[in-house]
N, C-alpha and C positions, 0 to 999 in steps of 0.2 A: 769076188764080187767088190764092187765098189763101196766105201764107207758114205754114209748119208748123214749130212750136217743140217740139223734145224738151226734157224737164225732169226734172232728177234734184234730190230733195228730201233733204236728209241731216240729222241732229241731231235737236233735241228740238222738242215741240209747238209753241214760240213760232216756231222755224224754219219749221215746216209752215203756219204761219198767214202767214207772210211770204211762201210759195210760194204760197198760195192768192190773196192779195191782187195779187201780179204776174201770176198766171194770169188772174185776173178781168179785169185791166186790158188784157192782150194779147189776151183774147177779144173783149172790147168794143171794141176796135180791128178784129177782124177775123181776126185770127190764129188759125190751127187747132193743137191740141196733137197732136203725133205720139206713136204708141204705141211706137215704137223709133227706135233712132239712125238707120237706114237710111232711115227715111220724115221724117226731119227734115232741114230745110233750115239749121237752127242748133239748138244745144243749149245751155240756161242749167244751170248746176251751183251749186245753193244749198248752202254747205258749212257745217260744223262746225268750229269751231277751240279747243274747250273744254279738251281734254286731249289728250295725244300721241296716243293711239289714233285719237281723231277727226279729228287732223291728218292722220294717214296714211291713214285710210279716205276722206278728202275729195281728198287728192293722188292716191290710187289710182283714184278714181271719176272725176276730171278727166282722166288719161292714157287711162282706158277711153273716154272720151267723146270725147278726141282721135284716138285710134286708130280707132274705128269711125265718126266724123262727120268730124274735122278743123276743125269750125266750133264755136268754145265760148267762151261769155262765162261769167265766175265771179263771184259775188255770196257774201253771206253773212258769218259771224263769221271764217272765215279770209281773207277779203277784205280784213279790217282789217291783214293782213301780206302785202302785194302781193309783196314781194320774196321772200317763201317760197314763192309761188305760181310767180312768174316765173323763180325760179332753176331750179326743176324741169320748167315746162311753159312755156317763153317764147314758144310758138306760140299761147296763147288769145288771142282777139280783144281781151278787156278785163277787168279786174278793178275790182270796187264792193264797198263794205264793208257790214255788216249794216243791214237796213231801210232801204236807200238804193234805194228803188223808182223814183224819177224816174231815177235813173241807169241803172239797169238797162233800162229803157223807151227810154231815149236812145241805149243801145249797141244794143240790138235795131233801134230804128230806123234807126241808121247801117249795120248790117251786112245788114239784111233790112228794106228800104222797107215801111212799113205799106200792107196794102190799100188799094184805092179805095174801096171800098163797105162801111165795117163795119156787122154787123147787130146794132147795141146792143139792139134790142128782143127779139132771141132769147136773150139772156144772162138766166139764171135769176136771180129776186131775192134769193137768198142769194149769189150770185157762185160762182165755180167752188170745189168743195171737194176735197180731197183724202181724206177720211175717209168714211167710210160715211154715208149720208144720214141715218141715225137718230141720230147724234152729232156733235159739232162744238167745236171749240176757240174760245173766245172770249178773245183779248189784251187787258186791260184797262190795260197800261201798257208803255213801254218802259226798259231799263236799270235802275239800281240806286244807290242812295246808301251802301251799305256796301262796306267795303275790306277784305274776308276776304283772309287772306294767301296762301291757296292758288288764288283766283280771280282771272281776267283780264277778266270778264265787262263791268265798268265802261269798261275801255280799248277794249272793243269796240264796245259798244253805249251808252256814254255814262251821265250819272246819271238817276234817276228821272224820267220823263216821262210823266203819267198822261192817259189820253184823257179827253174830257170824258163825264161820266156820261149825258149824254143821247144821245151816240154809242153808247155801250157798250149802253145798253138798246134803242135803236130796232135796234141790229144783232140783239141777242137775238131781238125781236118777229120780224123778217125770217127768222132761222133757224127758229125754231119755226112760224111760219105756212108755211114750205116743206117741214114735216115733220120736223123734227130733235126728237128726244124727250130728250134729254140735252145739255146745256151745261157744258163743262169750263173753267172761270175760270183763265186763266192769266195769268203775269207772272213778273219776277225775283223780287218780293216783293209777294204780292197784299197782305198786310195792312197795307202802306206806301201802298197806293192813296190818293192824292189830298194826301198832304203835300207834296209839291211845290207845289202850287196853293193850300196853306194851306186845304184842305177847302171851296173856295169852293162857294157854293149854286147852283144852275142852276135854271131853270122847266122843270117837267116836267108837263104839263097845267094844272091850276090851283094846283098845290102847287110849293113850293120844296123842293128835296133836295141835300144836300150830296156833294161829290164825296169820298166817304170809304167805307172798306171795309164798316163795318156798313151804312150806305145803300142800297149797290150790292147787297149780299146781300140785303136785304129786299126791294128792288124789283125783282130779276131774279127772286128765289123766288117772289114774288106773280105776276108774268107768267108763268113756268113752270107754277105750281099751276093757273092758270086754264085753261091748256093741257095738263094733265096730263102734264107733263114733269119732269126732273129738274134740279137745280144741283149741280155739284160744285165743290169749292173746291180747288186746288192751290197749292203753294208759299207756303204761310201761315206766318210766322214768329210765335213764341209771344209777342207783345206783350201786355200786361195787356188791351188792348181786345178782343182775340180774343175774351176770355169773353162778349162780349155776342152772339157769333153761336150761341152754345149754344142759348138761348132758341127762336132762329129754326129751328134744326134740330129741338127738341122739338115746333114747331109744324106741321112739316112743310114749310116754304117751301124748307129747303136739306137736302141729304142729309146723315145725321149720319156725314160723313168728313171729316177733316181730313189733308191731305197737309204735314207740316213738316219742314224739313230740320234735324233735330237736330246731326247731324254727329259728335258724340261725347259721351261722358258724364263725362269728366276736366274738372275746372275748369282745370287747368294747361293742358291741350291746347285746350281751347276758347279760352282767352286767348291762345295763340300763333295759333290760325287768326283771330282777331279777330273772332269772331261776334257778332253783334248778340244782345243780350239774355242773355250767356252767364252773367250773374250771377241772371237769375231762376231762382227754385226750379222747374225745369220739372217734376219730379217731383210735386209738390204741385199744381201747375197741372192736370196729367193727372189725378191723383185727384179734383179738384175737379169737372173736366168730366165722368168718369165717374161721379161721385156724382149729379151732375145730369142725366146721359143715359148709362144703363148700357150701351147697345148702340152707343156712338159708336165707329165704326172709325178707327183713327189709322195712316197709314203714314209711314215716314222714309226716309231715307239716311243712311250713315255712311261716315267713313273711317278706316282701318286703316293702320297703318306712317307716320303723320305725323313728320315729323322731331323727334328726342327723344323718340317715345312710348317709355315704359319698359314692363317686364311689369307695374308696378304700377297704370300709366294704364290700360291694356288691361283688365288685371283690373276697374278702376272701372269701365269703360263696360260689361263681360259683367254686372256687378252692376245696374248702371244698367238694362240691358236687363231683367233680370229683374224689375226692380221695376216699370217701366215698362209691360211686358206688352202691346207694340206688336201691332196685327194682322198690317201687312205692313212687312216690312223688306227694303231694299237694301243693299249694301255695295260699297265701291270700296278697292282697293289704293291708296294714296297715289303719284301718279304727278307729278313736276315737270312742271308748264306753263311753257314759255317767257314770261317776264315776268311771273311771279309773285313775290310779296316772300317767299313761303314758301323759294324756293330759297335764300335765305341764310342760313337758319337751320342752326345746328350739329347735329352727330349723326344723320346720316341713319340711317334703318333698313334693315338687310340685307334683299335681296330673299326671301330664303328665312324670313326672320322674318316680313316682310309676309304671306306665303303661308300659313304656319302660322297667323297669327293671323285672317286671311282666312277658312280654313277652320273654326277653331275658331268665330269669328263667327257664321258661317252655320249650324253644327250647332248653336249655341243659338237661333238666330233661326228655324229649322226648328221645333224642338221647341216652341217658343212658340207658331209658327203652328198646328202641329197641334192643340194642347190647345185655344187658343181656337176653331178651326173644331169640333172636337168638342162644344163646349158649344151649338152652333146645330142640331144633329141635333134633328129633331122638330118644330123652329119652322117656323111660316108665314111665307114672304117673298115680296116683289115682286120680279121680275126683269126684265130687259131682254133681249130676245133678239138675240143678235148673228149667229147662222149656225145652218145645220142641217147635219148630216153623216149619211153612211151612207143606206142604203135599207131599205125593208121594216121586219121587225121590229128590224133593226139601226139603224134611224132615230135620232138623237139632237138634241137643242137644245142649242146653246153659249149660254149667258146668262151676265148679270151680276148681282150683287146691288149693295145701297148700298154695301157694302163692296169693290166692286171697278171701279177703273178700268180703261179700256181699254188693254192690250198691256202693262201694268205689274203687275197685280195676277192674282188666280186667275179661275177660272170656276166656273159653277155648270152642271151637265151633267145636263139632264133627260131622263129614259127613261121609256118606259111608254106606257099609252093616252092619246091625245090629243095627243102629239107632232106626228103629221102635220098637224094644224089649226094650228099656230103658224105664225106668219111673221116674218120677220126685221123688226126695228124697232117690234116690239109689244111689250107689257108682258103678262106671266103671274104668275098666283099659284101658288107651288109650296109643297111640304111639304119641308125637308130631310131625305134618307133615310140619308145617310152624309157621312163627311169623310175627307180623308187629310192629306198634308202643308200642300198649299195650295188644293187645289180641294174643292168640294161636289158631292156627287149629289143628284138630287131627283126629285119625281114632281109631276105636276100635283095640285093641291089641290081643283080644281073642274073637273068633265068637263061641257061641254056637250053 
């Protein structure tokens, strides 16, 4: 009988891809995936350790798995700090760090011997995916060369290590051929792709292509276009060479969407954060991008309450936000992370001030979002169907436009005639009929 593995995946999409790789290999070896703790012979918990809240969630999840099952292996970012895990949960069977695939498999083999006759041929060509079948994350690199003062990712995941571009493109083809309709490109720093290997060229078909951000975007976009699918770029730093991807968006090879972690608008705070490209005039860059591509959607995340942030710094951020006019915005209150250089900075901001600034920031962001969405009313747009809810006349389709990444952005809610004919994972053309703060309403533009 095949051993059954329970799996808990926490954290960001990059960790989700790690979980998919581990589950794919376990499935190839003949293990089965259990639906709950009680049906598992062993549980693997893939943890997050980026901020204190994530550490708390990971430790709670490990405890829950131990209580319900008793046989637990821990991996992921928090695994880079095994002492923290073992101090709270000494009964775990083993601990490994992030992207330590072989180590995880070895621990599983040790505590639950592999089945005698794995059915490799039964494994789907795209591997085991934890996302809905119509979209998938594709990770192009590990680690990061930056040393932002609030971040400990390099200490957990190491320096930038780019995957060979031919491997990424072949994975994209496998996913698209298996029915994926949207590829979400992720890494710690997508626009730095290939810098660690000096953008070396590889043979792709009869051509040479460089291991470089723009080359990857072009080739992956062409592959997706041929299969009527989308490519979305995440975690893009605003380096000058990012300008080169805007024409690809105008051509329809890549979605007109950029996920850029600006983090702040005050030059003084950005310097303290040790953010890359902090000296670049990002507002001018945004204006130039939108002049070339008016419908470009930009999402970003920011931190408020960073050590020594003054009211003047915060006001600079709010003014920056007004001028940048970003489509999608997330915000975090600064939280000290064990091992981060920012912990040593003077003049910490009081919690009540952090909260007050967070609320002001989100109020500003909400008003900008509502204004930008209102401008799209009346437009005809293509959307990807994520789900169907309700019955009869109350049936609606939940979809996403070019401006909406799954789980983090808004949705397009389709109502009216023809909705019952829509299928999850397919595209539809709609007319935007209304807008609120974060979501759009629509009707089908063409009824068959």
